Every structure is written in structure tokens, then in C-alpha cells.
Residue frames relative to the residue before (quaternion, step in Angstrom):
aa qw qx qy qz dx dy dz
X 1.0000 0.0000 0.0000 0.0000 0.00 0.00 0.00
X 0.5175 -0.6643 0.4402 0.3115 3.60 -1.03 0.69
X 0.3560 -0.6929 0.5859 0.2233 3.51 -1.31 0.52
X 0.1667 -0.7992 0.5735 0.0681 3.58 -0.87 0.97
X 0.2624 -0.7081 0.6327 0.1716 3.54 -1.12 0.78
X 0.0055 -0.8400 0.5399 -0.0530 3.58 -0.58 1.13
X 0.1591 -0.7317 0.6505 0.1272 3.50 -1.38 0.33
X 0.1256 0.8002 -0.5752 0.1137 3.56 -0.95 0.86
X 0.3756 -0.6960 0.5567 0.2540 3.54 -1.33 -0.13
X 0.3573 -0.7341 0.5381 0.2097 3.56 -1.03 0.85
X 0.7683 -0.3742 0.2554 0.4521 3.56 -1.33 -0.13
X 0.6854 0.4540 -0.2764 0.4976 3.60 1.20 -0.50
X 0.4927 -0.6844 0.3924 0.3672 3.56 1.37 0.23
X 0.4064 0.6889 -0.4916 0.3445 3.56 1.16 0.58
X 0.4754 -0.6675 0.4937 0.2912 3.57 -1.07 0.75
X 0.1126 -0.7822 0.6123 0.0249 3.55 -0.87 1.04
X 0.0260 -0.7850 0.6186 -0.0192 3.57 -0.80 1.06
X 0.2614 0.7813 -0.5364 0.1833 3.58 -0.88 0.86
X 0.4187 -0.6570 0.5587 0.2845 3.50 -1.39 -0.20
X 0.0299 0.7982 -0.6001 0.0434 3.55 -1.05 0.70
X 0.3684 -0.7027 0.5658 0.2243 3.55 -1.11 0.75
X 0.1458 0.7775 -0.5996 0.1218 3.59 -0.89 0.93
X 0.6151 -0.5645 0.3995 0.3787 3.56 -1.22 0.49
X 0.7786 -0.1182 0.0937 0.6092 3.57 1.06 -0.76
X 0.7324 -0.4316 0.2865 0.4418 3.58 -1.29 0.04
X 0.6450 0.5202 -0.3287 0.4530 3.58 1.01 -0.77
X 0.6271 0.5241 -0.3322 0.4708 3.58 1.05 -0.76
X 0.6323 0.5220 -0.3238 0.4722 3.58 1.05 -0.79
X 0.6432 0.5322 -0.3200 0.4479 3.57 0.96 -0.88
X 0.6644 0.5013 -0.2974 0.4678 3.59 1.00 -0.84
X 0.6265 0.5347 -0.3334 0.4587 3.59 1.02 -0.81
X 0.6973 0.4637 -0.2722 0.4739 3.58 0.88 -0.97
X 0.6061 0.5526 -0.3612 0.4436 3.59 1.07 -0.66
X 0.6408 0.5137 -0.3212 0.4714 3.59 1.04 -0.76
X 0.6933 0.4318 -0.2657 0.5122 3.56 1.18 -0.54
X 0.4665 -0.7125 0.4030 0.3351 3.56 1.38 0.26
X 0.4779 0.6091 -0.4658 0.4285 3.54 1.01 0.95
X 0.2581 -0.7636 0.5761 0.1360 3.58 -0.81 1.05
X 0.3593 -0.7612 0.5054 0.1897 3.56 -0.61 1.17
X 0.1432 -0.8002 0.5787 0.0656 3.59 -0.89 0.96
X 0.7912 -0.0649 0.0319 0.6073 3.59 1.11 -0.61
X 0.0121 0.7948 -0.6055 0.0388 3.55 -1.14 0.67
X 0.0586 0.7742 -0.6299 0.0227 3.55 -1.13 0.69
X 0.5079 -0.6629 0.4649 0.2942 3.53 -1.12 0.70
X 0.4395 -0.6926 0.5093 0.2603 3.53 -0.94 0.93
X 0.6263 -0.6080 0.3573 0.3324 3.55 -1.14 0.59
X 0.7591 0.2944 -0.1979 0.5459 3.59 1.17 -0.26
X 0.3331 -0.7141 0.5754 0.2194 3.54 -1.28 0.32
X 0.5721 -0.5780 0.4479 0.3715 3.51 -1.17 0.53
X 0.4741 -0.7307 0.4322 0.2335 3.54 -0.90 0.97
X 0.3648 0.6902 -0.5441 0.3074 3.54 0.61 1.08
X 0.3195 -0.7705 0.5125 0.2038 3.60 -0.39 1.13
X 0.5067 -0.6363 0.4787 0.3304 3.54 -1.11 0.65
X 0.0905 -0.7791 0.6202 0.0089 3.50 -0.84 1.06
X 0.7169 -0.4462 0.3043 0.4409 3.60 -1.19 0.44
X 0.6525 -0.5797 0.3273 0.3620 3.56 -0.99 0.89
X 0.6893 0.4808 -0.3007 0.4508 3.59 0.88 -0.87
X 0.6585 0.5082 -0.3088 0.4613 3.59 1.21 -0.47
X 0.6194 0.5523 -0.3463 0.4375 3.59 1.21 -0.42
X 0.5959 0.5071 -0.3784 0.4946 3.52 0.83 1.07
X 0.2261 -0.7612 0.5946 0.1259 3.55 -1.08 0.76
X 0.4040 -0.7191 0.5142 0.2350 3.56 -0.74 1.06
X 0.5920 -0.5820 0.4257 0.3600 3.56 -1.14 0.66
X 0.6195 0.5498 -0.3424 0.4435 3.58 1.05 -0.72
X 0.6568 0.4983 -0.3067 0.4757 3.60 0.97 -0.85
X 0.6482 0.5116 -0.3144 0.4682 3.58 1.00 -0.82
X 0.6324 0.5346 -0.3220 0.4588 3.58 1.05 -0.77
X 0.6627 0.4940 -0.3024 0.4747 3.59 0.92 -0.92
X 0.6351 0.5299 -0.3234 0.4597 3.59 0.97 -0.87
X 0.6804 0.4998 -0.2903 0.4506 3.58 0.87 -0.98
X 0.6447 0.5149 -0.3175 0.4673 3.58 0.98 -0.83
X 0.6812 0.4743 -0.2892 0.4768 3.61 0.88 -0.90
X 0.6131 0.5534 -0.3341 0.4541 3.56 1.07 -0.78
X 0.6651 0.5059 -0.3043 0.4572 3.59 0.91 -0.91
X 0.6394 0.5219 -0.3259 0.4609 3.60 1.01 -0.80
X 0.6678 0.5044 -0.2991 0.4585 3.59 0.94 -0.88
X 0.6521 0.5019 -0.3121 0.4748 3.58 0.96 -0.87
X 0.6484 0.5187 -0.3093 0.4635 3.58 0.99 -0.85
X 0.6700 0.4939 -0.2911 0.4716 3.60 1.13 -0.67
X 0.5651 -0.6504 0.3582 0.3596 3.58 1.27 -0.06
X 0.4014 0.7124 -0.4892 0.3033 3.62 1.19 0.29
X 0.5538 -0.6058 0.4472 0.3554 3.60 -1.06 0.69
X 0.6278 -0.5888 0.3689 0.3509 3.55 -1.09 0.78
X 0.6738 0.5002 -0.2984 0.4547 3.58 0.87 -0.96
X 0.6491 0.5153 -0.3177 0.4606 3.58 0.99 -0.80
X 0.6166 0.5466 -0.3380 0.4548 3.58 1.02 -0.78
X 0.6833 0.4909 -0.2850 0.4594 3.56 0.86 -1.00
X 0.6478 0.5252 -0.3185 0.4507 3.57 1.01 -0.81
X 0.6622 0.5023 -0.3008 0.4676 3.59 0.92 -0.92
X 0.6930 0.4823 -0.2797 0.4571 3.57 0.86 -0.97
X 0.6284 0.5365 -0.3384 0.4504 3.59 1.07 -0.70
X 0.6781 0.5208 -0.2987 0.4239 3.57 0.91 -0.91
X 0.7185 0.4477 -0.2635 0.4624 3.60 1.09 -0.55
X 0.5106 0.6536 -0.4191 0.3694 3.59 1.26 0.08
X 0.3576 -0.7248 0.5517 0.2061 3.58 -0.93 0.93
X 0.6353 0.5032 -0.3148 0.4940 3.56 1.17 -0.64
X 0.3641 -0.7774 0.4714 0.2019 3.59 -0.34 1.26
X 0.6190 0.5404 -0.3478 0.4514 3.58 1.05 -0.70
X 0.6553 0.4938 -0.3001 0.4865 3.58 0.97 -0.89
X 0.6356 0.5415 -0.3258 0.4435 3.57 0.99 -0.84
X 0.6915 0.4682 -0.2791 0.4741 3.58 0.86 -0.96
X 0.6051 0.5502 -0.3504 0.4564 3.58 1.10 -0.66
X 0.6748 0.4876 -0.2903 0.4719 3.59 0.91 -0.92
X 0.6356 0.5176 -0.3311 0.4674 3.59 1.02 -0.73
X 0.6459 0.5012 -0.3206 0.4783 3.59 1.07 -0.72
X 0.6152 0.5282 -0.3378 0.4779 3.59 1.06 -0.75
X 0.6437 0.5193 -0.3179 0.4637 3.58 0.96 -0.87
X 0.6520 0.5159 -0.3138 0.4585 3.58 0.96 -0.88
X 0.6580 0.5083 -0.3108 0.4605 3.59 0.94 -0.86
X 0.6405 0.5122 -0.3234 0.4722 3.59 1.03 -0.79
X 0.6343 0.5317 -0.3246 0.4578 3.59 1.02 -0.79
X 0.6955 0.4705 -0.2627 0.4753 3.57 1.11 -0.73
X 0.6923 -0.5163 0.2616 0.4309 3.58 1.27 0.17
X 0.5021 0.6464 -0.4361 0.3740 3.59 1.23 -0.01
X 0.4952 -0.6086 0.5116 0.3502 3.56 -1.19 0.45
X 0.6341 -0.5396 0.3866 0.3966 3.57 -1.20 0.48
X 0.6543 0.5249 -0.3161 0.4433 3.59 0.94 -0.89
X 0.6681 0.4939 -0.3019 0.4676 3.59 0.94 -0.89
X 0.6430 0.5226 -0.3188 0.4603 3.58 1.02 -0.81
X 0.6760 0.4780 -0.2926 0.4785 3.59 0.99 -0.81
X 0.6288 0.5611 -0.3354 0.4210 3.59 1.03 -0.76
X 0.6006 0.5671 -0.3578 0.4356 3.60 1.21 -0.38
X 0.7245 0.3462 -0.2170 0.5551 3.58 1.31 -0.11
X 0.0526 -0.8621 0.5036 0.0200 3.61 0.57 1.16
X 0.5829 0.5768 -0.3867 0.4219 3.61 1.17 -0.35
X 0.7189 0.3820 -0.2281 0.5340 3.58 1.23 -0.45
X 0.7936 0.1493 -0.0492 0.5878 3.57 0.81 -1.06
X 0.2454 -0.8001 0.5303 0.1358 3.59 -0.26 1.24
X 0.7406 -0.4289 0.2791 0.4354 3.55 -1.32 0.11
X 0.6057 0.5541 -0.3515 0.4500 3.58 1.04 -0.73
X 0.6625 0.5103 -0.2977 0.4605 3.57 0.91 -0.96
X 0.6976 0.4833 -0.2799 0.4488 3.57 0.79 -1.05
X 0.6696 0.5002 -0.3077 0.4546 3.61 0.94 -0.81
X 0.6494 0.5005 -0.3242 0.4718 3.59 1.01 -0.71
X 0.6256 0.5169 -0.3328 0.4803 3.58 1.05 -0.73
X 0.6315 0.5286 -0.3287 0.4623 3.58 1.02 -0.80
X 0.6454 0.5065 -0.3154 0.4769 3.59 1.00 -0.83
X 0.6515 0.5171 -0.3120 0.4591 3.58 1.02 -0.77
X 0.6496 0.5045 -0.3128 0.4750 3.57 1.01 -0.81
X 0.6696 0.5086 -0.3019 0.4492 3.57 0.91 -0.91
X 0.7595 0.3869 -0.2013 0.4827 3.58 0.93 -0.90
X 0.4598 -0.7025 0.4392 0.3195 3.58 1.24 -0.07
X 0.6123 0.5282 -0.3511 0.4720 3.58 1.18 0.54
X 0.1011 0.8477 -0.5141 0.0831 3.56 1.01 0.85
X 0.6416 0.5320 -0.3354 0.4392 3.60 0.96 -0.80
X 0.6585 0.5038 -0.3034 0.4697 3.58 1.00 -0.85
X 0.6507 0.5159 -0.3104 0.4627 3.58 0.97 -0.86
X 0.6521 0.5087 -0.3144 0.4660 3.58 0.98 -0.81
X 0.6113 0.5354 -0.3457 0.4692 3.59 1.08 -0.68
X 0.6607 0.4969 -0.3035 0.4737 3.58 0.95 -0.88
X 0.6430 0.5271 -0.3201 0.4541 3.56 1.00 -0.82
X 0.6632 0.5012 -0.3110 0.4607 3.57 0.91 -0.90
X 0.6391 0.5132 -0.3220 0.4738 3.59 1.02 -0.80
X 0.6359 0.5381 -0.3124 0.4566 3.57 1.01 -0.87
X 0.6906 0.4677 -0.2789 0.4761 3.59 0.86 -0.97
X 0.6256 0.5466 -0.3343 0.4451 3.60 1.02 -0.80
X 0.6458 0.5131 -0.3221 0.4647 3.59 1.02 -0.77
X 0.6347 0.5209 -0.3258 0.4687 3.57 1.05 -0.77
X 0.6445 0.5208 -0.3133 0.4640 3.57 0.97 -0.91
X 0.6641 0.5077 -0.3004 0.4593 3.58 0.94 -0.92
X 0.6425 0.5254 -0.3230 0.4547 3.58 0.98 -0.85
X 0.6555 0.5036 -0.3109 0.4690 3.59 0.92 -0.89
X 0.6505 0.5195 -0.3117 0.4581 3.56 0.98 -0.88
X 0.6598 0.5077 -0.3070 0.4612 3.59 0.96 -0.86
X 0.6476 0.5170 -0.3184 0.4604 3.58 0.99 -0.85
X 0.6578 0.5032 -0.3080 0.4682 3.58 0.94 -0.91
X 0.6504 0.5183 -0.3146 0.4576 3.59 0.96 -0.88
X 0.6724 0.5006 -0.2943 0.4590 3.56 1.00 -0.86
X 0.6963 0.4799 -0.2701 0.4602 3.59 1.13 -0.62
X 0.5171 0.6715 -0.4198 0.3248 3.60 1.17 -0.43
X 0.7030 0.4848 -0.2865 0.4344 3.60 0.75 -1.04
X 0.7054 0.4337 -0.3042 0.4710 3.67 0.68 -0.91
X 0.6222 0.5360 -0.3486 0.4517 3.61 1.05 -0.70
X 0.6559 0.5079 -0.3097 0.4647 3.57 0.97 -0.87
X 0.6414 0.5241 -0.3228 0.4579 3.59 0.99 -0.83
X 0.6626 0.5074 -0.3066 0.4576 3.59 0.92 -0.91
X 0.6608 0.5084 -0.3073 0.4588 3.59 0.92 -0.93
X 0.6734 0.4895 -0.2962 0.4681 3.59 0.91 -0.91
X 0.6353 0.5290 -0.3299 0.4558 3.59 1.03 -0.77
X 0.6558 0.4981 -0.3092 0.4756 3.59 0.95 -0.87
X 0.6506 0.5143 -0.3150 0.4615 3.58 0.98 -0.87
X 0.6550 0.5156 -0.3142 0.4543 3.59 0.96 -0.87
X 0.6556 0.5024 -0.3096 0.4711 3.59 0.94 -0.88
X 0.6446 0.5273 -0.3235 0.4492 3.58 0.98 -0.85
X 0.6570 0.5041 -0.3105 0.4667 3.59 0.95 -0.88
X 0.6516 0.5189 -0.3160 0.4542 3.58 0.94 -0.88
X 0.7157 0.4655 -0.2635 0.4492 3.57 0.86 -1.00
X 0.7480 0.4177 -0.2223 0.4654 3.60 0.96 -0.84
X 0.7836 0.3294 -0.1591 0.5021 3.61 1.01 -0.79
X 0.7539 0.4282 -0.2321 0.4410 3.57 0.70 -1.11
X 0.6768 0.5227 -0.3086 0.4164 3.60 0.76 -1.03
X 0.6422 0.5162 -0.3571 0.4401 3.67 0.86 -0.75
X 0.6304 0.5230 -0.3382 0.4634 3.62 1.07 -0.65
X 0.6574 0.4932 -0.3025 0.4828 3.56 1.01 -0.83
X 0.5889 0.5874 -0.3666 0.4169 3.58 1.08 -0.67
X 0.6479 0.5095 -0.3130 0.4719 3.59 1.00 -0.80
X 0.6428 0.5193 -0.3193 0.4639 3.57 1.02 -0.83
X 0.6552 0.5205 -0.3106 0.4510 3.59 0.93 -0.92
X 0.6629 0.5156 -0.3118 0.4444 3.57 0.91 -0.89
X 0.6538 0.5115 -0.3103 0.4632 3.58 1.11 -0.67
X 0.6725 0.5013 -0.2886 0.4617 3.57 1.18 -0.55
X 0.6237 0.5703 -0.3424 0.4106 3.59 1.16 -0.52
X 0.3796 -0.7096 0.5487 0.2264 3.52 -1.10 0.75
X 0.7202 -0.4146 0.3057 0.4647 3.61 -1.27 0.02
X 0.8345 0.1920 -0.1614 0.4907 3.58 -0.90 0.97
X 0.5668 0.5925 -0.3941 0.4151 3.60 1.23 -0.10
X 0.1600 -0.7772 0.6032 0.0802 3.54 -1.19 0.65
X 0.5771 -0.5735 0.4542 0.3631 3.52 -1.26 0.46
X 0.5995 -0.5418 0.4280 0.4049 3.61 -1.15 0.47
X 0.6530 -0.5539 0.3529 0.3770 3.58 -1.15 0.68
X 0.6583 0.4947 -0.3447 0.4507 3.69 0.79 -0.82
X 0.6552 0.5058 -0.3145 0.4647 3.58 1.01 -0.83
X 0.6264 0.5342 -0.3361 0.4574 3.59 1.04 -0.77
X 0.6311 0.5333 -0.3312 0.4557 3.58 1.03 -0.81
X 0.6552 0.5087 -0.3079 0.4660 3.58 0.95 -0.91
X 0.6652 0.5096 -0.3019 0.4546 3.59 0.92 -0.93
X 0.6754 0.4845 -0.3004 0.4678 3.60 0.91 -0.89
X 0.6165 0.5298 -0.3407 0.4724 3.58 1.08 -0.71
X 0.6378 0.5261 -0.3149 0.4662 3.56 1.03 -0.83
X 0.6518 0.5086 -0.3140 0.4668 3.59 0.95 -0.88
X 0.6431 0.5329 -0.3172 0.4492 3.56 1.01 -0.84
X 0.7045 0.4625 -0.2637 0.4693 3.58 0.88 -0.97
X 0.6563 0.5148 -0.3171 0.4513 3.59 1.03 -0.74
X 0.6705 0.4622 -0.2964 0.4990 3.58 1.18 -0.49
X 0.7997 -0.2416 0.2079 0.5088 3.54 -0.99 -0.91
X 0.4889 0.6971 -0.4235 0.3095 3.58 1.21 -0.29
X 0.6514 0.5254 -0.3189 0.4449 3.57 0.95 -0.89
X 0.6720 0.4828 -0.2918 0.4796 3.56 0.95 -0.91
X 0.6180 0.5481 -0.3418 0.4481 3.58 1.08 -0.72
X 0.6629 0.4933 -0.3010 0.4761 3.57 0.94 -0.91
X 0.6507 0.5159 -0.3146 0.4599 3.59 0.95 -0.89
X 0.6617 0.4982 -0.3002 0.4731 3.56 0.97 -0.87
X 0.6361 0.5331 -0.3231 0.4547 3.57 1.06 -0.77
X 0.6444 0.5152 -0.3177 0.4674 3.58 1.01 -0.82
X 0.6577 0.5013 -0.3071 0.4710 3.58 0.93 -0.92
X 0.6594 0.5103 -0.3058 0.4598 3.57 0.97 -0.87
X 0.6440 0.5234 -0.3181 0.4584 3.57 1.01 -0.82
X 0.6340 0.5216 -0.3244 0.4698 3.58 1.01 -0.84
X 0.6517 0.5183 -0.3077 0.4603 3.58 0.97 -0.89
X 0.6639 0.5053 -0.3021 0.4611 3.58 0.93 -0.92
X 0.6594 0.5078 -0.3104 0.4594 3.58 0.93 -0.90
X 0.6579 0.5050 -0.3119 0.4636 3.59 0.96 -0.86
X 0.6525 0.5015 -0.3125 0.4745 3.59 0.98 -0.82
X 0.6499 0.5111 -0.3054 0.4723 3.57 1.01 -0.84
X 0.6462 0.5366 -0.3157 0.4414 3.59 1.05 -0.80
X 0.6369 0.5438 -0.3315 0.4345 3.59 1.14 -0.57
X 0.6065 0.5212 -0.3620 0.4790 3.60 1.24 -0.25
X 0.6134 -0.5805 0.3766 0.3808 3.64 -1.03 0.69
X 0.6964 0.4675 -0.2799 0.4671 3.58 0.86 -0.93
X 0.6520 0.5261 -0.3117 0.4483 3.56 1.00 -0.81
X 0.6569 0.5059 -0.3168 0.4606 3.55 0.92 -0.85
X 0.6384 0.5325 -0.3260 0.4502 3.56 0.99 -0.82
X 0.6849 0.4857 -0.2905 0.4589 3.59 0.91 -0.91
X 0.6752 0.4887 -0.3011 0.4633 3.59 0.93 -0.87
X 0.6504 0.5076 -0.3214 0.4647 3.60 0.97 -0.81
X 0.6352 0.5137 -0.3284 0.4741 3.58 1.05 -0.73
X 0.6434 0.5209 -0.3144 0.4646 3.58 1.03 -0.81
X 0.6340 0.5459 -0.3308 0.4365 3.59 0.97 -0.84
X 0.6776 0.4903 -0.2916 0.4642 3.58 1.02 -0.79
X 0.7029 0.4651 -0.2649 0.4685 3.60 1.19 -0.49
X 0.4773 0.6817 -0.4398 0.3377 3.59 1.25 -0.18
X 0.5086 -0.6387 0.4680 0.3382 3.61 -0.98 0.72
X 0.8329 0.1439 -0.1717 0.5060 3.54 -1.09 0.91
X 0.7445 0.3934 -0.2352 0.4854 3.60 0.52 -1.18
X 0.6223 0.5599 -0.3395 0.4290 3.58 1.02 -0.80
X 0.6458 0.5181 -0.3141 0.4647 3.56 1.01 -0.81
X 0.6368 0.5210 -0.3248 0.4664 3.57 1.05 -0.76
X 0.6439 0.5176 -0.3173 0.4657 3.59 0.95 -0.89
X 0.6567 0.5158 -0.3105 0.4541 3.57 0.95 -0.90
X 0.6667 0.5038 -0.3059 0.4563 3.59 0.91 -0.89
X 0.6373 0.5199 -0.3268 0.4656 3.58 1.01 -0.79
X 0.6702 0.5027 -0.2963 0.4587 3.58 0.94 -0.92
X 0.6605 0.4956 -0.3048 0.4746 3.59 0.97 -0.85
X 0.6398 0.5171 -0.3250 0.4664 3.59 1.00 -0.79
X 0.6468 0.5048 -0.3184 0.4748 3.59 1.00 -0.81
X 0.6265 0.5420 -0.3274 0.4545 3.58 1.02 -0.84
X 0.6976 0.4738 -0.2774 0.4604 3.59 0.81 -1.01
X 0.6716 0.5036 -0.3022 0.4518 3.58 0.91 -0.91
X 0.6822 0.4881 -0.2923 0.4592 3.59 0.88 -0.93
X 0.6769 0.4913 -0.2973 0.4604 3.58 0.86 -0.96
X 0.6380 0.5298 -0.3237 0.4554 3.58 0.98 -0.82
X 0.6635 0.5089 -0.3038 0.4565 3.57 0.92 -0.92
X 0.6757 0.4982 -0.2944 0.4567 3.58 0.93 -0.89
X 0.6882 0.4837 -0.2909 0.4558 3.59 0.84 -0.96
X 0.6749 0.4877 -0.3014 0.4646 3.59 0.95 -0.83
X 0.6657 0.4846 -0.2976 0.4832 3.58 1.27 -0.35
X 0.6026 -0.6144 0.3377 0.3813 3.57 1.27 0.10
X 0.4374 0.6740 -0.4803 0.3517 3.60 1.21 0.27
X 0.5317 -0.6493 0.4298 0.3331 3.65 -0.82 0.93
X 0.6454 -0.5827 0.3474 0.3511 3.56 -1.12 0.79
X 0.6814 0.4854 -0.3084 0.4527 3.62 0.86 -0.90
X 0.6563 0.4942 -0.3040 0.4823 3.56 0.99 -0.83
X 0.6231 0.5435 -0.3300 0.4554 3.58 1.06 -0.77
X 0.6642 0.4959 -0.3017 0.4711 3.58 0.97 -0.84
X 0.6024 0.5516 -0.3521 0.4570 3.59 1.07 -0.70
X 0.6915 0.4716 -0.2735 0.4740 3.56 0.85 -1.03
X 0.6482 0.5285 -0.3165 0.4476 3.58 0.95 -0.89
X 0.6314 0.5359 -0.3318 0.4517 3.58 1.01 -0.79
X 0.6965 0.4821 -0.2786 0.4526 3.58 0.92 -0.90
X 0.7137 0.4048 -0.2572 0.5105 3.60 1.19 -0.40
X 0.3684 0.7685 -0.4645 0.2406 3.60 1.26 0.19
X 0.3324 -0.7726 0.4839 0.2419 3.59 1.04 -0.72
X 0.7508 0.2311 -0.1602 0.5976 3.58 1.30 0.03
X 0.4899 -0.7000 0.4336 0.2861 3.58 -0.70 1.09
X 0.6434 0.5276 -0.3327 0.4439 3.60 0.95 -0.81
X 0.6532 0.4860 -0.3033 0.4951 3.58 0.98 -0.85
X 0.6308 0.5425 -0.3280 0.4474 3.59 1.00 -0.84
X 0.6689 0.4925 -0.2996 0.4693 3.59 0.90 -0.92
X 0.6298 0.5331 -0.3317 0.4573 3.58 1.04 -0.76
X 0.6620 0.4971 -0.3073 0.4692 3.60 0.94 -0.87
X 0.6501 0.5089 -0.3209 0.4641 3.60 1.00 -0.78
X 0.6105 0.5235 -0.3509 0.4796 3.61 1.12 -0.59
X 0.6190 0.5237 -0.3338 0.4808 3.57 1.07 -0.75
X 0.6439 0.5271 -0.3199 0.4530 3.57 0.96 -0.87
X 0.6516 0.5137 -0.3152 0.4606 3.58 0.95 -0.89
X 0.6504 0.5157 -0.3146 0.4604 3.58 1.02 -0.79
X 0.6517 0.5021 -0.3111 0.4759 3.57 0.96 -0.85
X 0.6423 0.5284 -0.3211 0.4530 3.58 1.03 -0.81
X 0.6638 0.4885 -0.3002 0.4804 3.59 1.14 -0.62
X 0.6096 -0.5799 0.3456 0.4156 3.58 1.25 -0.12
X 0.4693 0.6682 -0.4540 0.3567 3.59 1.23 0.12
X 0.5819 -0.5475 0.4499 0.3990 3.55 -1.27 0.27
X 0.6444 -0.5376 0.3784 0.3906 3.56 -1.23 0.39
X 0.6819 0.5476 -0.2914 0.3876 3.57 0.93 -0.95
X 0.6491 0.5659 -0.3363 0.3812 3.61 0.83 -0.96
X 0.7207 0.3941 -0.2787 0.4976 3.66 0.69 -0.88
X 0.5861 0.5746 -0.3725 0.4330 3.60 1.16 -0.54
X 0.6834 0.4649 -0.2772 0.4899 3.58 0.96 -0.87
X 0.6306 0.5622 -0.3327 0.4190 3.58 1.06 -0.72
X 0.6073 0.5774 -0.3582 0.4117 3.61 1.13 -0.52
X 0.2202 -0.8108 0.5045 0.1992 3.61 1.21 -0.61
X 0.5030 0.6347 -0.4282 0.4011 3.57 1.18 0.53
X 0.7382 0.3961 -0.2126 0.5030 3.54 0.99 -0.87
X 0.5540 -0.6181 0.4382 0.3450 3.61 -0.99 0.78
X 0.6319 -0.5631 0.3835 0.3695 3.56 -1.17 0.66
X 0.6316 0.5479 -0.3390 0.4312 3.59 0.98 -0.78
X 0.6312 0.5323 -0.3328 0.4555 3.59 1.01 -0.81
X 0.6552 0.5105 -0.3095 0.4630 3.57 0.94 -0.91
X 0.6718 0.5019 -0.3002 0.4545 3.58 0.92 -0.89
X 0.6553 0.5108 -0.3148 0.4588 3.59 0.95 -0.84
X 0.6516 0.4930 -0.3111 0.4853 3.58 1.00 -0.82
X 0.6254 0.5421 -0.3329 0.4520 3.59 1.05 -0.76
X 0.6409 0.5098 -0.3204 0.4762 3.58 0.99 -0.82
X 0.6597 0.5076 -0.3057 0.4623 3.57 0.96 -0.86
X 0.6461 0.5205 -0.3168 0.4597 3.57 1.04 -0.77
X 0.6812 0.4947 -0.2880 0.4565 3.59 0.96 -0.86
X 0.7495 0.3957 -0.2109 0.4870 3.58 0.98 -0.84
X 0.4616 -0.6907 0.4441 0.3356 3.57 1.26 -0.21
X 0.5282 0.6380 -0.4015 0.3908 3.57 1.24 0.36
């Protein structure tokens, strides 16, 4: 991917000059917009980062691999190994070639004088903003090994949560799929055979009972073009919903609906609140400023409604309000969460 040299202004109207890797200029503009930097000028640097293009499915780093890397990195730093040597050793043992080349590029940037956080921030597909900011806090405070330990623990918890959710969904998903398959076989294969038997049993002028007629007609409908029509309609609906979700307004409406669904909505809300608390706690305990922590936490919320609520909290804190008041005003977070955060704010814990 190309490297761009850019100039922009932040929220305080300060001039920001730097370099960033992005797929194109529009991607760079979006990255800087998320960092609250308004782009004023940009040009492509004369060289590209030495990461060879690998198959699309390989250009991704699993959370588990990132967790293992972070844990090993923290152990090496704690043992006193030089930063460049750590990156070189860890890069050589990676099976994922994309991850390996990314680490080698990070090592090269560090050798050329870049900070570790800045070098990692140039690869947002591997090291997100939360990761880069925590590393920056660790470098600034001289506690990089401790920060990496916290990061690895944080990522491990996310991996475990995803694994538990997938494991919990396997059984009900399998039951639903098997039930649909069984009903389809009965309606398309079995019922037509029974229909012939029923017709042979009926006398002149006799008709099947109404419920049986409904079942037979449903079977005829599904065995013909009806089944394909329903299947096509479901696929089309999924496509339309996904396309609608990609629009800002559509995503906002669908995320709001998900939070209002009976039973499932409560689960989504609890997951989002747990992610908010875990992420914010990790950032604050690592020395990241409160406003910056709230910005990062909002972007990792996973739900637009939760994200907007966190940004409202951030705006309130920036105005000098306490953390609790804007948190309660959002009506998104449970009362207990607000009270617990209020106690922590008052006691400094």
C-alpha cells in the first residue's frame, strides 16, 4: 500500500504533519477524520511499504495470533531484549506471511527512528487505534512490558468471549437447520406420496379434510417454483438489509432495533456495556487520557447507538461535567453501571 505525506488541522486548529499508510487518498481522509484531523493537503510518497500483496484471505491477522504475539512481546521486553531484536524474532516465527511482513516493516520503521506506537499505527488492519494508543502510553511512561501484558489479557478475553458465543450458538443453530431440512423433506418428498394414497382412498365426490388440503397445497407450492421463490426472497432480503446497514441512517436504525428486541436486545446491550467498561478500564489504567479513551471506546462499541451515547458522554466531560451526569442522560447504560462509575469517580478508583 502507498505511503502518503499529509498536512491537516486537529480540533484545536493546530497544524498536524505526518505520514500514513492507506489504500488510497479517500481511505486516508476517513482514517484522519476518525482521529478528528481535517486534511488540508496530501501527496503520495515516492516509495511503498515493502509488504507484498498476499491472497485476500491471508491479508488478515486473527485475534488469537495477535494475542500470542503481544504476550510473547511483553515477556521479551520484560527480559530486557532490545526492541528491534524482539520484533525480528517474533516476525520470523509467524506462519501468517502478512503478519510477518507487517512486523518486519514495523521493525524497519523503528530502526529508522520511528516510535513503536507510530510504526504500528501505520498498519491499522493489524494494530487498531486502541492498540497503538496503549503502546504509546507504555512507551511514554516507560512501562511498555506492563501495557503489553494488559493488552494481551484484553485480547485474550475478547477471543474467549467470541469462542464462548460461537460454542453456545452451535447447538441451537444445528437444531434449527435440521428442523428446516426435515420439514422441507416432508413437504417436498413425503406429502406428495401420501397425496396419491389419499386420492386412492377417496370415493366419488369425496374431498380431503380442509387441514389436509392446506398441507397438500402447501406441499405442491414448495415442490414447484414456490420453494425457489421463497429462497430467493430470503436471499434478496438479506442482501437488502446488508446494503441498508452499510448506510449511516440504516445502520443507526438497525442498531437501535437490535437493542429493543425482546430478550436478544438485552443480550446485545449487556455485551456492548461490558465491552465499553472493559475497553475504557484498560485504556485508563494504561495512562491514556480520558477524552482520548472515550473516543477510542466509542469507535470500538460495535453499535452506533452505544457509540453516539459514549460520544455524548465525552462531550459532557469535555465541557467540565462529571462522568456520571451525561452517562445517565443517555438512557443507554443501566443505572447500576452509572452508579458504579460515579463511585469510582468520587473515590478516584
